[in-house]
N, C-alpha and C positions, 0 to 999 in steps of 0.2 A: 531431607536433603543431606547428601554426603558432602562435607566440606574438607578440603585439603589445603592447609594454610602454611606456607613457607616451610615446607618439609626439607629437612637436612638429614642425610644419612650416609654413612660410609661403612664399607665392609672390607676387611683385610687391607686397609690403607687406600682403597679406591672409593672415591666419592661418586655415589650413584644419584643423589638428589641434592640440589643446592637452591634453596628458595623456591621450590616447586609448589605451585598452587593451582587448585581447580575447584569448581563447584558443580556437583552432579545433582540435578533436580530429582526429586522422588519420582519413581516410576520410569526413569530414563533407562534406555538400553544402549550401552556404550561399548564400543570396541577399543581395547587398549593395544596400541601398536608401537613399535620401536625396534631397532636393530637387536639381534641376538646379543645378550650380555648387557643390555642397557639398564636392566633393573625391573622389568615388568613383573616377574614372579616375586621379586623382593617386595614390591609394592603390595601385592596380595598378602604376603606374610605380615607386613606392617598393619594392614587393615584388619587381619585376624588377631592381632595382638601377639603374634609369635616373636616379633622383634620389637625393640624399643627405639624410638626416634632419637637422633642426636639433637634435633631441634624442630620446632614447628608443632602443628596440632592437627589431629584428625578428629572430626566431629561427625557423629552419627545420630540419627533420631533415637530417643530413649527407648530402651527395650527392643531395639531392632535385632532381628535374628539374622546372623550371617551364615551362609552355607557355601560349601564348595566340595569338590571331589577329592577324596584322599589320594595320596600318592600310591598307596597299595590297597587293594580290596581283598581282605582275608576271606578264605572259604571256610564254612562250617556246615553243620547239619541242617540249618534252616533252609527252607525252600526259597527260591528267588522272590516269590510274591511276599513271603513273610519278611524277607530282608528289606524289601522296599517299604512295606507297611510300617516296619519298626522305625523308619527314618522320621515319621511324623510323631515326635515324642509326646506332643500334647494328646493326640488321639490315643496313642498306646497307653499313656498314664490314665486317661479317663476310662478307657475300656477296662483296664485292670481294676480301677477303683469301683467301677460299676458292679463288678463281681462280688465285692465285699461290703459295699456301703449299706447301712441299715437305717440311717436317719432320713426321714421322708423328704425334708427340704433339700438335703444334699443330693439325694437320688434325683429329685426333680431338676436341680441345677445341672447335674451331670448330663441327664438326658436332653435338657434344653441345649446345652453347649454341643453335645454330640450331633444334635439335629442341625445346629447352626453351621457346623463345619462339614456337614454332610458325611459324617463318619461311616455311615452304613453303606455308602456308595464308594468308599475308599478303595475297596478291592477291585472294583471295575476300573477306577481311574488308574490305579497302579498297574493293572493288567494292560491297559491301553498304552501306557508309557513303555512298558517292557516289550510289548508287541511292536511298537514303532522303532525300537532299538534292536529288533531282530530276534526276539524270543517268542516262539509260538506257545500255545497253551500248555502243551506237554512239557516244554522246557521250563516253564514258570513254576512247575510243581517239583522240579528236581532240586536236590541240595546244591548249594552254591559251591561246595568243595569239589563237585564233579566237573567244574568248568575251569578252563585255562585262565591264566592271569589277564589276558586281553579281554576275554568275555566277562570276567568278574569286574573289570574296570567299567564295562557297560552297565553292569548291575549297580555299581557305585554311582554312576551318572544318573541312572533311573531313580535311585533313592533320593538324591538331592533335588532332582526336578519334581518328584512327588512331594517332598517336604515344602517346596515353594517358599524359601526364606525371603525375608524382606530385602536382603542384599545378596544376590547370587553371584559368586565368583567362579568363573570357569576358565581353566588354563588348557588350551588346545584340546577341546572336547572331541573333535572329529578324528583325532589320531588313531583311535581304536575302532572307528566306524567304517563301514563300506559306504559307497555312494548313496545307496538307498537310506541308510541310517542318517547320513549327513543331511540329505534333503528333508527327511522327516524332522530332524532337529532344527533346521532352519525355520520351518513352519511353526514348530512348537515355541521356539524362543521369540519369534516375531510377535507372539501373542502373550508373552510373559507379562503378568500384571504388576510386578514389583521392579525395583531397581536391579540392574544387571550390569556387571563388568565382565567382559570376555576377552581373553588373550587368544588370538587366532592368526594364523597365516593363510587361512582359507578365504580368498577374496570374495567368493560368492556368498559365504556366510556373513561376512562383514558388509556386504551390499544389501542383503535381504533381511537380516535379523536385527540390525542395530539402527538407531537413529542419530548416532553421533560417534565421532572418533576422538579418543584421547591419545595425543601423540607425545611419547616420551623421547625427548631429543636433547642432547647436551645438558642433561641433569635437570631439565625443566619440563613442565607439562603444559600442553596447549589443547584446548577443546575445540573441535570443529563440528559443525552440524552436518547431517547427511551421512551417507554410507562411505565405503572406502574409495570408490571411484571419484566421488565429489571431493573428498579430502585430498586424494592424489592430484587432482586437477588444481585445486586451490594451492596446495603446497608447491607444485611446480611453478605456478604463476608467481607466488611469493619469492621463490628462489631466483627466478628470472629477473624480477623487479629488483631484488636485493643485489644481484650480480651487476645489473645495468647501473644501479645507483652507485655502487662501489667503484665501477670503472669511471663514471663521470667525476666522482670525487677525486679519484687518483689523478685524472687528467687535469682537474682544476688545481690540485696541490702542486703538480709538476709545473704548471704554468706560473703559479705564484712564486714557487721556489726559484724558477729561472729568472723571474723579474728581480727577486732579492739578490741572487748571485751576481746579476749583471749591474745593478744600480746602487747597491747598499753603500758603496764608497764614493759615489758621486754626490757632490753637495746639493745639486738641484733636484736629485731624486731620493736622497737619503730618507726624508720624512715618509715618502710613499713606500719605500722599501721596509722601513720599520713598522708601518701600519700593516703591511702584508705579513710580516713576521708574527705580529700579534694575532692576526686572523688565523694563521697556520697553527699557532699554539692552542687557540680556542676551538679549532675545528675537531669535533668528535670523529675519530676514524670509523668508517663503516666497513665491517668485515666482509670480505668477499664470501659469497655463498659456497660452502664446501660440503659436499655430501660424499662420504666414503663409498666409492663405487664398489659393488661386489664383483669378484672376478668373473669374467665370462666363461661359458662352457663351450668347448669346441669338440664335436664328435668327428672322428676320422671317417671319411667317405670311402665306401667299398667300390670295387669295380662292378660293372653291370653284368648280371647273369641273364640268360634267356629265361623267359617266363615259362611256367610258374616257378616260384621259389619252392612251394610246397603244396601237396595235395593230400587231403585226408579223404578216404573213400570207404564208407561204411564202417568207420573206426569206432571202437568202444575203449573206454579207459576207466580204471578204478584201482582198488587196492584189495589185497587178500581175496582175490577171486570175485569181488563184488563190484559191479559196474556203477560208476558215478555218472558217466556220460555215455550215450549210446547213439549209434547210427549217425556218425558225424561225417558229412560230405562237404568239405570246405576247401577253398583255394586261397592262397596268399601270393600276391605279386610284389615286386620290389618297390612299387610306388604306393603301396597300401599304408594307410594310417587307420588302425582299427582300435576302437575302445570296447572293452567287454563290460556289459551291463548285467546286473543280476545280484541278488542278495548273497551275503556270506553263506557258505555251505552249499551253494548251488553247483559249484564246480569250476569257477573261473581259474583258480590256481591249478587245478587238475588239468584243464585245457592248456594252460601255459606250459606245464611240465611235459605234456604230451607233444606239443609243438616243438619245444626245445630239445626233445630227445631224452630228457631225464626220466621219462615214463614210457614204457613200451606199450603199444596198443594191445588190448586183450583180444580184439577181433578186428577184421578189416585191415586196411593198409595205411601207412604213412610214407609217402614218397617225397623225397627232398632232392633239390638240385645237387649234382655231384660235388660241386665246390662250395656249397652253402656253408657260411659261417654264421653262428647264432650267438648273440650276446644276451645274457640273462641277468636281470637285476631284481633281487627280492630283499625287502627290508630286513627280514630275519637273518639275512646273510651277514649282518653286522656282528652277529655272535660268532661267526666263523673267522673274523679278522683276528690276527694274533696280537694280543694286547701289548706285549713287550716290544714288538717290532714297529718300524716306522713305515710310512707310506712308500718311501724309497725301497725298503726291503721287500714290500709286497709286489711292486712292479718288477723289481729285479728278478724275483723268483719266476715270474712268467716270461720275462724277456731277458735272460742272462747274457745274451750275445751283445746287448746294446751298451754303449758307454754311458757313464753317469749323467753327462750333460743331456743326452737324448732321453734318458729316463725322467729327468727333471722336466724336460719339455712336455713329455706325455702327461705328467702329473699336472703341469700348468694348464694344459688343454682342458682338464677336468675341473679346474679352479682350485687346485691344491698348490699354493704358492711355495716358494723356496723357504719361507720362514717357518713352515711346519712340515716340510718334506722329511726332516730328520727328527720329528717329534713322535714319541711312542703313541701308538693308536689309543692306548688307555687314557691319554691326556687330550684326545681330540673331542670336540663337541659333536652332537648328533648330526648337525649339518655338514661338518667336515668329514665325518665317516660316510655320509651319504654321497658326497662328491667323490670320495676315494672309491666307493663301490661302483659308481657310475663309470669312473675311469677304468677300473678293472674289467667291467662288462664290455666296454667299447674298445678295449686295448687292441684287438686283432682286426679292427675295422669291419665289424659284422655286417652281413647283408640284411639280417633281421635282428632287431633289438626288442626284447621283451622286458617291459618295465612293470613290476608289481609294487604298487604304492611307492613311487620314487620320491614323493614330495613330503613325506611325513615329518622330516626334521629340517626342511628347507624354509627359510624365511621368504617373504613375498618377493623380494628382489631376486633371490636365487631361483625362485620358481619362474620368474619372468625370463631369467637367463636360460633356464632349461627349455622353456617354450621356444625361444629364439634358436637354440641349438637343434632342437628336434625339427623345426621348420626348415633349417638349412641342411639337415642330414639327408643323404640320398639313398637311404635304405628303407626297408619296411619297419613299421613300428606297431607293436601291440601293447596297449595300455590297460592296466588294471589300477584304477585310482578312484578315490572319493573326491578328488579335486575337479569340480565341474568346469572351472575356468580353464584348466589344462586340456580337458576333453574338447571344450568349445573351440579352442585355438589350434589344436593339433589334429584331432581325429576327423576324418571325412567318411568313415564307415562305422556303424555300430552293430555289434553282435549281442544278442540277448541269450544269456545262459539261464535256463529255467526248466525244471522238470526233467532233467537228464538229457536235454536237447540243446543245441546251439543253432539259432536261426538269425538271419539278417533282420535288423530292426529298421524298417523302412522310414520311420519318422525321425524327428530330431530329438536332441536332449531336452529341449523345452517341453515337448509333448510328453516325454517320459517323466519329467518332473511333475507335470500336471496330473498324470495318472497316479503317481505316488501320493501327491498331496490331496487327491480326491478321497483318500481313505479317511474314515472318521477320526477326529482328533479331540482330545480332552483339553480344555483350557486350564492351565496349571493355576492352582491357588484360587480358583473362582469361588470355592466354597469357604474361603478363609475370612469372610466378613464376620463381624460380631453378631449381626442379626440377619435373617433372611430378607431378601428384597421383596417388596410387595408386588403382587401380580399386576401386569399392565393391562389396561382396558384396550380391547380391540378397536382399531380405528376403522373408519369407513373404507379405507383403502386396503383393508386386510385381504380382501379377495384378489385385488390386482397384484398385491405383493406375492400371494401364494401362486398366482399364475406365472409371474416372472420367475419364481423359484423353480416351478415345474418345467419351464421352458429352458432354464439355464443349461442343464446338461446337454440338451439337443443343440443349442447354439454353440456350446463348447465343442461338440462333435463336428459341427460344420466348420468351425474355425480350425480345428485340428486337421481336417481333410484339406482345407485350403492351404494351410501351411505346408502340408506334405506335398501337395501338387507344386507349390512354388519351389520347394527344395529339389524335387525331381527335375523340374524344368531347368534349374540352375546346373544340376549335375549333367543333364543332357547337353546343355550349352557348352560346358567345359570339355566334355569328351568329344563333341563335334569339332571344337576348336583344335583339339590335339590331332584328330584324324585329318584335319585340313592342313596340317603342317607338313610341308614337303620333306623336311629333314627326318620325319618319323620313318619314312619308307626306305631310308638308308640303313636303318637298324635291322636286326634279324626279323624275319617274317613273323615269328611267334609273337612279338610284341604287338604288331598290327592286329593279328588274329585275337589276341587277348582283349584288346580295346573293343573290337567288334562284338566279342562275346559279352563284354560288360555293357555295351550299348543296347544289345538285345535284352539283357536283364533289366536295364533301366526302363526300356519301353514297356516290358511286361509289368514292371512295378507301377508305371504310369497308368496303364489300363486298369489295374486293380484299384489304384487310388481314385481314379475317376468314378469307378463303380461305387466305391464306398461314399464318395462325395455326393453322388446323385441320390443314394439311399438316405444319407443324412439330411439332405435338403428336403426330400419327400416326407421324411418323418417329422421334421420341424413344421413344414407346411400343414401336414395333417393335424398336428397337435394344436396349431393356431386356430383351426376351424372348429375344434371341439368346444 
């Protein structure tokens, strides 16, 4: 068990912990949440012994191994698989000793321990983890120095997952992952057999991979059971109750004070007035619930253009004469909300650059509406911000004709308040830089907004503000993000980028998640017991269990088809409702025609989905009869 007792700690005169306490049971998987700057990363440094407490105590099980991802992952000549294998220091030491040991009893002890920790299957386990994080077999044999910093951070994450420490500390592990990697990590961490603390702003990860939430607020720690949604609901109920109780107490105090003010000098009421004064003095004030609200995000809405905004016809795109994407025939309308699916390296960012006009097609055509304005947000653009300049300087450069008051209003729309408008960019947090980049991308009220990993440095509350802003925005949106929550709440179309092609993904994100999680996964640390588990005797129900396992994929296929049909039916209902709206026919005829084309595409998708559903049902029925 991990015990935090009355922690007190200050840094640079700022108190981060004051009497903070919590008890984390062994084997618990806990998400650590709190506003940016509240001290979450500092708590990790205290747990690792990098900082010394001002007061209080941290108690860990004896000889507990603590592991986390380093801030930087250096590159060297070792292959990725060798780098990950070296993270299990016990295995590495035993393997080295086995090469030189000569004493028979010691050799036997070494081989026994190597067998206990399944050392000879370690390479397969390490390869499985690297594969889940996006490295194919060829990449695993390359030297780590050949990869960029972001990819080396994935290797560092793979190494600590392979080592399976008794206390795993992860700080925003999905920041360097794509959606596929983030979904794989969710499944992996949900089965982690030891104690885990994870700092994350990824709502889906905190719902699926943890069993409790440790909330750091006002320098204290509170442990809640369940995932983030359960914590959020409980927290809101507590705040509402506290606010209501504070209001009742304030009303009661006001009533008592009014009685005292009125009757304290009247002889027949003086005793009662004095009694109420004593009650007021003894009454412990209940603080009103105050949550520092994050600034909202407001995206300027563009005027409406006749559809389509853009058409790609037989287009190819790539670099140095080599095509990454080929034969692209795609259409984008102003009411589209599209999320791009596909692993890193498949070409999602290439497609975004092609659509934005930053990359010319190598073949085919890209036709855009004449007055089309495009806003482009990419996380790497934070490196292009000028460190010595302020947010106000950045927007003034793009809109020099506007007065300072108007420029400040534009910054405020993106959530950059007046208190930091004149702060040098070098002194801004990652979240503040992300809001500034979003403001710059949307400054000209674009008809199409392309967002490439917009949430990497935003906390959960700021992500919710972005969701609300995008849902209010009346332009087209293309999303590249590992944040499944953002996709679920914003996107209504999915495009799959795979194998040099871009195709509509007819199913929903839940089905895509199930497909990814169906890949074989290795249970971390399952070999870390001191002795092997004895074999289990087969029960009489073994045959029935085998049958259920054999039928499970077929049942899953039927369920996927049913979900797809339900989604298509909902899409058809929504488009029919729009076509039934008389006001629609007052707009340009092109919009009506575009909706009719979409309806035809949906009907074709429904026909294909019904065919797949019938085939899945027949396959399941046939398997049951065997």
